[in-house]
FIGU-204067 format. One record per atom (N, C-alpha, C, O): residue in three letters; x, y, z. Coordinates in steps of 0.1 Angstrom, whole numbers, plus 5000, padded with zeros to 4 digits. Example, Ala and Ser with C-alpha at 12.3 -4.5 7.8 and 13.67 -1.06 7.14 Angstrom:
BEGIN
ALA513249435078ALA512349555078ALA513249675078ALA514249675085SER512849785071SER513749895071SER512950005079SER513450115080
***
This chain:
BEGIN
UNK473449324986UNK474849284983UNK475549324995UNK475249415003UNK476849204998UNK477749275013UNK478549395011UNK478649455000UNK478949415020UNK479949565016UNK480849515012UNK481449585003UNK481349365016UNK482549325009UNK482749314994UNK483849294988UNK481549324989UNK481149284974UNK480649414967UNK480749424954UNK480049504972UNK479549624963UNK480149714961UNK479749754950UNK481049784966UNK481849864961UNK483149824956UNK483649924949UNK483949744956UNK484749704946UNK484649554941UNK484549444946UNK484849604927UNK484349434919UNK485849384914UNK486649454908UNK485849274917UNK486949204914UNK487049194898UNK486049154891UNK488249224892UNK488549224875UNK488449044874UNK489248964880UNK487449014867UNK487148904861UNK488348824856UNK488148704855UNK489448854854UNK490748804846UNK491648804858UNK492848794856UNK491248794872UNK492148814885UNK492648624884UNK492048534878UNK493848634890UNK494748714893UNK495848774882UNK496348694875UNK496048914880UNK496348964870UNK498048914869UNK498548884858UNK498648914882UNK500048854879UNK500548724889UNK500348724901UNK501048654887UNK501448494893UNK502948494892UNK503548574884UNK503648404901UNK504848374899UNK505048334885UNK505848384877UNK504248224881UNK505148164869UNK504548284857UNK504548224846UNK504248394857UNK503948494848UNK505548594848UNK506048684840UNK506048544858UNK507348624855UNK508348614847UNK508148504841UNK509248664843UNK510148654835UNK511548604840UNK512548604833UNK511548574852UNK512348504860UNK512248454870UNK511748524879UNK512748314874UNK512148234887UNK511948324899UNK512748414903UNK510648304905UNK510448384920UNK509548274926UNK509348164920UNK509148304937UNK508348264947UNK507148314947UNK506248234946UNK506948434946UNK505648494948UNK505848654941UNK506948704939UNK504748714939UNK504748804936UNK503448904941UNK502248864941UNK503749004943UNK502249054954UNK502549224960UNK503549294957UNK501649254967UNK501849384973UNK502349514964UNK503249584969UNK501949534952UNK502649614942UNK502349764947UNK501249774952UNK503049884946UNK502550014944UNK502550054931UNK503350004922UNK501550144929UNK500850184919UNK500550344915UNK500150434923UNK501050354900UNK500750504897UNK500650524882UNK500850414876UNK500350614876UNK500250644862UNK501850694860UNK502450764868UNK502250654849UNK503750704845UNK503650744831UNK503750644823UNK503450854825UNK502750844811UNK501650874808UNK501050964813UNK501150774798UNK499950764797UNK499850574800UNK499150504793UNK500550514809UNK500650384809UNK500350364824UNK500650444832UNK499750264828UNK499650234844UNK500850164850UNK501250084842UNK501350174857UNK502650104864UNK502550074877UNK501950144886UNK503249954880UNK503249894890UNK504849844894UNK505649794886UNK504949874907UNK506149834915UNK505849714920UNK504849704927UNK506549574917UNK505949444923UNK507049424933UNK508249424931UNK506249394946UNK507249294955UNK507349164950UNK506349094949UNK508749114945UNK508948984941UNK510048914952UNK511148954957UNK509348794954UNK510248704964UNK510848604955UNK510148534948UNK512048594956UNK512948504951UNK513048414957UNK512448394968UNK513848304950UNK513748164955UNK514548144968UNK514548034974UNK515448274972UNK515948274986UNK514948314996UNK515448325008UNK513548344994UNK512848405001UNK513148545005UNK512848575016UNK513848654996UNK514548754999UNK513248834988UNK512648784978UNK513048994992UNK512049034987UNK512649184980UNK513249264987UNK512349204968UNK513049304960UNK511749364949UNK510549334949UNK512249454941UNK510949524932UNK511649494919UNK512849474917UNK510649504913UNK510349474898UNK508949564891UNK507749564894UNK509749634879UNK508349684875UNK507749664861UNK508449664851UNK506449664861UNK505549644852UNK504749724846UNK504549834853UNK504249724836UNK503249844828UNK502549804822UNK502649694816UNK501349894821UNK500149854811UNK499649944806UNK499350044813UNK499249934793UNK498250044787UNK496750014790UNK496050114789UNK496249944794UNK494949914800UNK494649914813UNK493449934814UNK495149884824UNK495249854835UNK495249704841UNK495649664852UNK494849644832UNK494649454833UNK495949384832UNK496649314840UNK496349404817UNK497549304809UNK498649404812UNK498749524808UNK499649344821UNK501049394825UNK501949314816UNK501749194813UNK503049404812UNK504349374809UNK505449394818UNK505849494824UNK505749284819UNK507149274834UNK508449314828UNK508549274816UNK509449394833UNK510649414826UNK511249294835UNK511049254846UNK512349254822UNK513049104826UNK513849134838UNK514249024843UNK514249234844UNK515349204854UNK514749324866UNK514449434863UNK514649264879UNK514349364891UNK515249504891UNK516349524886UNK514649584898UNK515149694899UNK516649674907UNK516549604917UNK517449714905UNK518949764913UNK519249914919UNK519450004912UNK519249924931UNK519850054935UNK520650014947UNK520249924955UNK521750074950UNK522450084960UNK521950064973UNK520950114977UNK522649974980UNK522149944994UNK522550045004UNK523750075005UNK521650095013UNK521850185024UNK523050115034UNK523149995035UNK523750195041UNK524350145052UNK523650025062UNK524049915064UNK522450085067UNK521650035075UNK521149875068UNK520749785075UNK521249855053UNK520949745047UNK521949645046UNK521849525045UNK523249725047UNK524449615040UNK524649485050UNK525049385045UNK524249495063UNK524749365072UNK523649235066UNK523849115064UNK522549295064UNK521649165059UNK521149155049UNK520449055046UNK521449295038UNK521449255021UNK519849315021UNK519149375030UNK519649285008UNK518549385004UNK517049255007UNK516949145004UNK516249355015UNK514849295017UNK514149395016UNK514049465026UNK513749415006UNK512849565005UNK511249525002UNK511049414996UNK510249595005UNK509049535000UNK507949645003UNK507949745010UNK506849594994UNK505449684997UNK505849824996UNK505849885007UNK506249874985UNK506250004981UNK505050074978UNK504050004973UNK504950214979UNK503950294981UNK504450424970UNK505250504975UNK503950444960UNK504450584951UNK503550694951UNK502250694949UNK504450784952UNK503350934954UNK504351004943UNK505550974943UNK503651114930UNK504051184925UNK503951304928UNK502751344929UNK504951404929UNK504451554932UNK506151614921UNK507351584920UNK505051704914UNK506551774905UNK506851704899UNK508051694898UNK506351624893UNK507251514882UNK508251424887UNK508851354879UNK508551414902UNK509151294909UNK508551224915UNK507551244921UNK509251084915UNK507950954919UNK508850974933UNK510050974933UNK508250974942UNK508750924956UNK508350794964UNK507350794971UNK509150694964UNK508850574961UNK508950544979UNK510150544982UNK508150514989UNK508450475003UNK508350315004UNK507550244997UNK509150265013UNK509050095011UNK509450065025UNK510050135032UNK508949935028UNK509649895039UNK510749805039UNK510849735029UNK511649795047UNK513049715048UNK513449705062UNK513549775072UNK513749565058UNK514349495071UNK515849545074UNK516649545064UNK516349585087UNK517449655092UNK517849535102UNK518849575108UNK517449425105UNK517949335115UNK517049215116UNK515949235111UNK517149115121UNK515949005122UNK514749015128UNK513748945126UNK514649125137UNK512949145139UNK513049295137UNK512349355145UNK513749365128UNK513549525129UNK513249555115UNK514149545107UNK511849595112UNK511749655102UNK511349825100UNK510549885107UNK511949875091UNK511750025091UNK511450055076UNK511249975066UNK511450235079UNK510750265065UNK512150325057UNK513250365062UNK511850325043UNK513150335032UNK512050435022UNK510850435020UNK513250515016UNK512550615005UNK513450604994UNK514650594995UNK512950614985UNK513950634970UNK513250714961UNK512050694961UNK513650814953UNK513250864943UNK513550874928UNK514750894925UNK512650864919UNK513050834907UNK511850944897UNK510951014901UNK512350934883UNK511751024876UNK511550934860UNK511250984849UNK511850814861UNK512150724848UNK511550604851UNK510850544842UNK511650534866UNK511750424871UNK512550314863UNK512250204861UNK513850394858UNK515250304860UNK515950344866UNK516450244872UNK516550454871UNK517450534878UNK516650574893UNK515950674894UNK516850474905UNK516450514915UNK517350544924UNK518350474925UNK517150654934UNK518150774943UNK517850704957UNK516750754961UNK518350614964UNK517950594978UNK518650694985UNK519750734984UNK517450724995UNK517650795008UNK518650755020UNK518450645024UNK519450825024UNK520050775038UNK519350665047UNK519650555051UNK517850765050UNK517250675062UNK516250775066UNK516450895069UNK514950695067UNK513950785070UNK513250745079UNK512050745077UNK513550675093UNK512850645102UNK513150565114UNK513650455111UNK512950585123UNK513650475136UNK512950325129UNK512050305120UNK513550245138UNK513050095133UNK511550075139UNK511050165146UNK510949945136UNK509849915139UNK508750045135UNK508050105142UNK508850055123UNK508050145114UNK507450075099UNK508250005092UNK506550095097UNK506250065083UNK504750115078UNK503950185085UNK504550065064UNK503350115059UNK503350265054UNK502250315053UNK504550325052UNK504850485048UNK503750495038UNK503350415031UNK503250635039UNK502050675024UNK502350825024UNK501850905033UNK503050865016UNK503151005015UNK502051085007UNK501851064996UNK501251175013UNK500351265007UNK500751314997UNK501951334998UNK500351344985UNK500151404972UNK500651554970UNK501051614960UNK500651604984UNK501051754983UNK501451785001UNK501151725011UNK501951894998UNK502151945013UNK501051985021UNK500052045017UNK501151945038UNK499751995041UNK500552095056UNK501252055066UNK499952225051UNK500552315062UNK501852345061UNK502452355071UNK502352355051UNK503852375042UNK504852285048UNK506052315050UNK504052125050UNK505252035053UNK504951925045UNK503751905043UNK505651845042UNK505351735036UNK504751635049UNK505151645061UNK503751535044UNK503051485056UNK502951355051UNK502551345039UNK503051245058UNK502751085058UNK501651015067UNK501251055078UNK501350925063UNK500750815069UNK501750715072UNK502650695064UNK501650645086UNK502650535091UNK501750435099UNK500650435103UNK502850325102UNK502150235110UNK503450175121UNK504150075118UNK503750265133UNK504850205142UNK504350085151UNK503150065153UNK505050005154UNK504649905160UNK505149935175UNK506349955178UNK504249935181UNK504449985199UNK504249845205UNK503549765200UNK505249815216UNK505349735227UNK503749715230UNK503049805234UNK503349575227UNK502149535238UNK501049525227UNK499849495230UNK501449535214UNK500449565203UNK499749705199UNK500649785196UNK498849725199UNK498149875194UNK498949905184UNK499550015185UNK499049825174UNK499449875157UNK498249925153UNK497249865151UNK498450095151UNK497550155141UNK498250235134UNK499550245135UNK497450325126UNK497850455117UNK498050545124UNK497250585133UNK499550625121UNK499750765125UNK499950835118UNK500150775107UNK500050985117UNK500451085110UNK501451145115UNK501451175127UNK502351175106UNK503651275108UNK503851355099UNK503451325088UNK504651495100UNK504851565093UNK506451635090UNK507251635100UNK506951675081UNK508251685077UNK508551795072UNK507651845065UNK509651865074UNK510151985067UNK510751965051UNK510652035041UNK511351815053UNK512551825041UNK512451685043UNK513651655041UNK511651565046UNK511351445042UNK512751355047UNK513151245042UNK513451435057UNK514251355067UNK513851365078UNK513351255082UNK513751465085UNK513351495100UNK511751465103UNK510851545098UNK511351375110UNK509951355108UNK509451365123UNK509951285132UNK508351465125UNK507751445138UNK506351515140UNK505551505131UNK505951575151UNK504651625155UNK503751485151UNK502751485145UNK504351375157UNK503351245149UNK502151235163UNK502351265175UNK501151185155UNK499951165164UNK499151045155UNK499151025143UNK498350955166UNK497650855159UNK496250925152UNK495851035153UNK495750825144UNK494350855139UNK493550795150UNK493850685155UNK492650875153UNK491250815161UNK490750725155UNK489650755150UNK491150585152UNK490250495147UNK488950435154UNK489050445166UNK487950385150UNK486850345155UNK487550205158UNK488650165153UNK486850145166UNK486749995167UNK486249915158UNK485049915157UNK487149825151UNK486949755137UNK486749585143UNK487849555147UNK485849495145UNK486049375145UNK487049335138UNK487849255144UNK487349365124UNK488049335113UNK489349395114UNK490249355107UNK489549485123UNK490849565121UNK491449575136UNK492349655138UNK490949485145UNK491349485159UNK492649445162UNK493149485173UNK493249365155UNK494649345159UNK495749455154UNK496749475161UNK495249535142UNK496249605135UNK495349685124UNK494349625119UNK495649805121UNK495649865107UNK496649935104UNK497549965112UNK496649965089UNK497650015083UNK497350085071UNK496450045064UNK497950205068UNK497450285058UNK497850195042UNK498750115043UNK497350215031UNK497250125018UNK497650235006UNK498850255003UNK496950265001UNK496850354988UNK497150484989UNK496550544998UNK498150574982UNK498350684985UNK496850754987UNK496050704979UNK496350874994UNK495650954999UNK494751004984UNK495551034975UNK493651004981UNK492951074969UNK492151204977UNK491351204985UNK492751324971UNK491851464973UNK490351434967UNK490151384956UNK489151484978UNK487951474971UNK487351614979UNK487951664989UNK486351644974UNK485851744983UNK485751764996UNK485951855005UNK485251604996UNK484951585012UNK485751515024UNK485351475035UNK487151525017UNK488051465022UNK489251395019UNK489251355007UNK490051365024UNK491051255017UNK490851115015UNK491351045024UNK490351065007UNK489950935003UNK491050815006UNK491750784997UNK491050765015UNK492250655020UNK491750515019UNK490550515023UNK491950425016UNK491950275011UNK493250205023UNK494550215023UNK492650155029UNK493750085040UNK493349935043UNK492349885038UNK494249895049UNK493849745054UNK493749745069UNK494249835076UNK493249655072UNK492749595086UNK493249465089UNK493449395079UNK493549395101UNK493949255105UNK492949245118UNK492649325127UNK492349105116UNK491149055126UNK491748925127UNK492248855118UNK491448885141UNK491848755146UNK490848635144UNK489948665151UNK490648545139UNK489848435139UNK490848335150UNK491948355156UNK489748215151UNK490248095157UNK491348055149UNK492448025154UNK491048065137UNK492247975131UNK493648045122UNK494748015119UNK492948135122UNK494448275111UNK494048445113UNK492948495115UNK494948485111UNK494748635109UNK494248655096UNK494648585086UNK493048775095UNK492648765080UNK492748935079UNK492349015087UNK493148955069UNK493549085061UNK492149105055UNK491549015049UNK491749255057UNK490549315049UNK490949445044UNK491949495050UNK490349515033UNK490449685031UNK489349735036UNK488149685036UNK489649855040UNK488749985044UNK488850095037UNK489850125029UNK487650195038UNK487750305030UNK487750425043UNK487050395053UNK488150515043UNK488050645052UNK488050765046UNK488450765035UNK487550885051UNK487951005047UNK488551105057UNK487751155066UNK489551135058UNK490551235066UNK490051395060UNK489451415049UNK490451475069UNK490151605067UNK491451645061UNK492551605062UNK490651765048UNK491451785039UNK492851895047UNK494051905042UNK492251965058UNK493452075062UNK494351995074UNK495452025077UNK493551905081UNK494351805093UNK493851675092UNK492851625097UNK494651635084UNK494651485083UNK494551385093UNK494051275093UNK495251435103UNK495251325115UNK493651305119UNK493251205126UNK492651405114UNK491551375118UNK490651355108UNK490551405097UNK489551225116UNK488651165106UNK487651205103UNK486951225113UNK487151245091UNK485751285085UNK485151185089UNK484451215098UNK485051045086UNK484250935084UNK485050785081UNK485850765072UNK484750725087UNK485550575091UNK484450495094UNK483950495106UNK483750405083UNK482950325083UNK483550195090UNK484750165090UNK482550105098UNK483050035104UNK482849885096UNK483249775099UNK482449915087UNK482449785075UNK483449785065UNK483749895059UNK483949695063UNK484849635054UNK484349675039UNK483149675036UNK485449695030UNK484949695016UNK485749595007UNK485649594995UNK486349515014UNK487049405005UNK487249255014UNK487649295024UNK487149165014UNK487549075025UNK488048935014UNK487548915002UNK489048855022UNK489248755014UNK488548645008UNK488748535015UNK487948645002UNK486948504996UNK487348404984UNK487148284985UNK487848454973UNK488148374961UNK489348284966UNK490048314976UNK489448184959UNK490748084959UNK491848144961UNK492648114969UNK491848244951UNK493548304949UNK493748394963UNK494848404968UNK492748424968UNK492948544978UNK493048454992UNK493448515002UNK492648314993UNK492548255006UNK493948145007UNK494448095017UNK494348124991UNK495048004994UNK496548034990UNK496648054978UNK497748044998UNK499048094995UNK499848105007UNK499548055018UNK500948185003UNK501948165017UNK501248215029UNK501648185040UNK500348305028UNK499748385041UNK498448385035UNK498148475027UNK497348255040UNK496148275036UNK495448365042UNK495748405053UNK494148415033UNK493448485037UNK493848635036UNK493748695047UNK494148685027UNK495248815031UNK494448875016UNK494248795007UNK494148985017UNK493949105008UNK494549235012UNK493949295021UNK495549265007UNK496449405011UNK496949464998UNK497549404988UNK496449595000UNK496649704988UNK497849784992UNK497849825004UNK498949814984UNK499649934983UNK499749994976UNK500950044974UNK498550034964UNK498450104953UNK496950094948UNK496349984946UNK496450224945UNK495250264937UNK495450354926UNK496350444927UNK494850334917UNK495050464905UNK493750484901UNK493050404896UNK493450644904UNK492550694900UNK492450744881UNK493350814876UNK491550704876UNK491250744862UNK490450864860UNK489750914870UNK490450914847UNK490051034844UNK488051034845UNK487151124846UNK488150914844UNK486350884846UNK485950854860UNK484850804863UNK486950884870UNK486150834883UNK486250724889UNK485650694900UNK487150624881UNK487350504885UNK488450474892UNK489450524889UNK488550384904UNK489650344911UNK489950254908UNK489050184908UNK491150184904UNK491850094902UNK492750044911UNK494050054909UNK492149964923UNK492649904936UNK493349754933UNK492649654931UNK494949764932UNK495749694928UNK495949624945UNK496249694955UNK495749494945UNK496049454959UNK496949274958UNK496749194949UNK497649254968UNK497949124969UNK497149054975UNK496249094981UNK497448914974UNK496548804976UNK497448704983UNK498448664977UNK497148654995UNK497848585003UNK499348555002UNK499948445002UNK499748695001UNK501148694999UNK501748624988UNK502948584989UNK500948614977UNK501548504965UNK501248584954UNK502248574946UNK500148664950UNK499948664937UNK499248824935UNK499148874946UNK498848904925UNK498149014925UNK497049024917UNK496748954907UNK496349114921UNK494849104914UNK494649284913UNK495449374915UNK493249284909UNK492649384906UNK491049374909UNK490349274906UNK490549544919UNK489449544922UNK489049654917UNK490049734918UNK488049714912UNK487549834904UNK486349914912UNK485349854914UNK486550034916UNK485250114922UNK485050234915UNK485450254903UNK484450314923UNK483950474919UNK484550544931UNK484250514943UNK485250614927UNK485650734936UNK484350814945UNK484350834957UNK483550844935UNK481950924942UNK481750804951UNK481950814964UNK481250684947UNK480850584955UNK481250554967UNK480450534976UNK482350544967UNK483450514981UNK483350614989UNK483750585001UNK482950754985UNK483150854994UNK481750874999UNK481650895011UNK480450864992UNK479250844999UNK479150715006UNK478050705011UNK480150605008UNK479750505015UNK480350555027UNK479750525037UNK481550635029UNK482450675040UNK481150755048UNK480950725060UNK480250845042UNK479750975045UNK478650885051UNK478150955060UNK478250805051UNK476550755050UNK476650575056UNK475550545061UNK477550485056UNK477450395062UNK478050385078UNK478850465083UNK477550275084UNK478050325099UNK479050215098UNK479850195108
***
C-alpha cells in the first residue's frame, strides 16, 4: 500500500461537513481546529460566507464522525489591527492547558498581510481576543500543550521575501513577546519544496513530539497540498528527531481534488483518543471537511523507520 494510503485511513462517510450541511448560507466550510471538550469532540470550523469572508463556527460530536453545528458563528470583538478590514479570521489551532483553550488563528490585517491572532476560552461560547501576537506575514501558529524550558513554545510559518516559507520555532515567557526564533532543519521534500507549515497540535510520545504538518509541491498545472509526519525532540523541539521524505496523505478523492482550491488536504487539528487512535480532521480543496484515522504508535514507527 502506498505511503499516502496506509497510515491514515479515510472515514468512509467523508466528507463529514459540507456547505449545504451548515445551518446558515455559506460558500465553504473547511480547515477546522479540533480538540476534546468534556466528553465530546469539538471542531472550530472555518466558514466562508457569501461575501467570501472567513470566520468561525463551533461543531460538536459524541463519536467524532457525526457533528452538530451551532446555529450561529462565533462572535468576539475585533482587535484594533482588524478594524480597518473587518473580521477575516481562519485556520484555528486549539491547545488546552490547565482548563484554558488557547485558540491561535490566522487573520488578515491588510490586503496582502496575514498575521497570527490568539483568543482564549473556557467554554467555547465566550472568547477573549488578545491584542496582538505576531508581526505581519506569519501564520500557522501551533502552541505546544506544555511549556518547554519554562517558556511557552509554538511552531509558526513566517513568509520570507523570495520564498523559503517553512516551519519555525519560537518561545515566549508570557504569550505576548516572542523570540529566540529558529527554523526547523527540514529535509528536502519533493511534495513540500514550495512551503511547509505546522498542522495539528504536537502530541507527546516517548520518542518525541509527533507533529502532523502540511507541505506544498508544485506541478505543471497546480500547487498540491499533502500531509506529512515528523518527530521533534522533547526537550529541544526545534531539533528534528525524524522526518520521513514520504507523505502520509495526498489529495486523491473527488472531494479532495474538486473545490475552490483543487488538490488540497490541509489539517488544523487532530484528536488523540484513549485507545491510541488519531482522528485527523482536514479541509478538502478549501471547500469541505473530512476525517482520516491513524494509530499514534504506527505514525511514530513510520517516522523512525521510513526514509
